[in-house]
C-alpha positions as CSV (number, residue, x, y, z in Angstrom):
1,M,6.3,14.2,-11.6
2,Q,4.9,13.2,-14.9
3,Q,3.4,9.8,-15.8
4,N,6.7,8.4,-16.7
5,D,8.1,9.1,-13.6
6,L,5.4,7.4,-11.9
7,Y,6.0,4.5,-13.7
8,Q,9.4,4.2,-12.6
9,L,8.8,5.2,-9.0
10,L,6.7,1.8,-9.0
11,V,9.0,-0.5,-10.6
12,S,11.7,0.2,-8.2
13,T,9.7,-1.8,-5.6
14,G,10.6,-4.7,-7.8
15,L,7.0,-5.5,-8.7
16,D,5.6,-6.1,-12.2
17,V,4.3,-2.7,-13.4
18,Y,1.4,-2.4,-16.0
19,L,-0.3,0.8,-17.4
20,Y,-4.2,0.5,-17.2
21,K,-4.4,-3.6,-17.4
22,A,-1.8,-6.4,-17.9
23,D,-1.0,-7.3,-21.7
24,K,-1.7,-10.8,-20.9
25,P,-2.5,-13.1,-18.1
26,V,0.0,-12.5,-15.3
27,S,0.5,-14.2,-11.8
28,P,0.0,-12.4,-8.7
29,C,1.7,-10.1,-7.3
30,Y,1.6,-7.2,-9.6
31,V,0.8,-3.3,-10.0
32,V,-1.9,-1.7,-12.2
33,Y,-1.8,2.0,-12.2
34,F,-3.7,4.7,-14.7
35,R,-4.5,8.5,-14.6
36,D,-8.0,8.8,-13.3
37,G,-8.4,12.4,-14.5
38,T,-7.0,15.7,-14.7
39,T,-7.9,18.9,-13.7
40,S,-6.1,22.2,-15.1
41,R,-6.5,25.7,-13.2
42,G,-5.0,29.1,-13.6
43,S,-6.2,32.8,-14.1
44,D,-6.0,35.4,-16.9
45,E,-7.2,32.7,-19.8
46,R,-4.1,30.8,-18.9
47,N,-3.9,27.3,-17.1
48,F,-0.8,27.2,-14.5
49,V,-1.5,24.2,-12.4
50,R,-2.3,20.5,-13.9
51,N,-4.1,18.1,-11.1
52,D,-3.7,14.6,-12.5
53,S,-5.6,12.1,-10.2
54,Y,-4.2,8.5,-10.5
55,I,-5.2,5.1,-8.9
56,V,-2.6,2.3,-8.3
57,E,-3.9,-1.1,-7.9
58,F,-1.6,-3.8,-6.1
59,Y,-3.2,-7.4,-6.9
60,S,-2.0,-10.6,-4.6
61,D,-3.4,-13.9,-4.2
62,K,-3.2,-13.6,-0.5
63,R,-3.2,-10.7,1.8
64,D,0.6,-9.3,1.0
65,E,1.6,-6.8,3.2
66,E,5.4,-6.9,2.8
67,N,5.0,-5.7,-0.9
68,Q,2.0,-3.2,-0.2
69,R,4.7,-1.8,2.3
70,K,7.0,-1.4,-1.0
71,I,4.2,0.7,-2.5
72,E,3.7,2.7,0.5
73,N,7.2,3.3,0.9
74,V,8.1,4.4,-2.5
75,L,4.8,6.8,-2.6
76,D,5.8,8.2,0.9
77,S,9.3,8.7,-0.2
78,A,8.4,11.0,-3.3
79,G,5.9,12.9,-0.9
80,I,3.1,11.4,-2.5
81,N,-0.6,11.7,0.1
82,Y,-2.4,8.9,-0.6
83,K,-5.8,7.0,0.5
84,T,-5.9,3.5,0.2
85,N,-8.8,0.8,0.2
86,E,-8.8,-3.0,0.4
87,I,-11.2,-5.8,-1.2
88,Y,-11.1,-9.2,-1.9
89,M,-12.5,-10.0,-5.6
90,Q,-14.2,-13.7,-4.9
91,D,-15.0,-14.3,-8.5
92,K,-11.0,-14.0,-9.0
93,S,-9.8,-15.3,-6.2
94,L,-7.4,-11.9,-5.6
95,Y,-6.9,-9.4,-3.1
96,M,-6.6,-5.8,-4.3
97,V,-5.4,-2.7,-2.5
98,A,-6.1,0.5,-4.4
99,F,-4.2,3.7,-3.7
100,Y,-5.9,6.9,-4.8
101,F,-3.8,10.2,-5.3
102,D,-3.4,13.3,-6.9
103,I,-0.3,14.6,-8.6
104,V,-0.2,18.5,-8.9
105,R,2.3,20.0,-11.3
106,K,3.0,23.2,-13.0
107,V,1.8,23.6,-16.7
């Protein structure tokens, strides 16, 4: 799966999706995603596998389990294993649920 495939997967939730940040101020609910790093590995002086680490952040002005489940469902349907973390950002009055996962692909 490439980064554009992940974008299409997230868009299928019906939520607004942005890479790295929203281009303009937006109202919650929305999703921001970005690649957090990449590791390549292989043998015989050639890389065969690339491990891309991603973070998907879901922002809402109240706890929104319905839209959070939409994200969980598309990640589950794609076979992506993820870890989540939920925080309330008091200074922005927003809830954020972050999904952390790796996508492994052949090079």
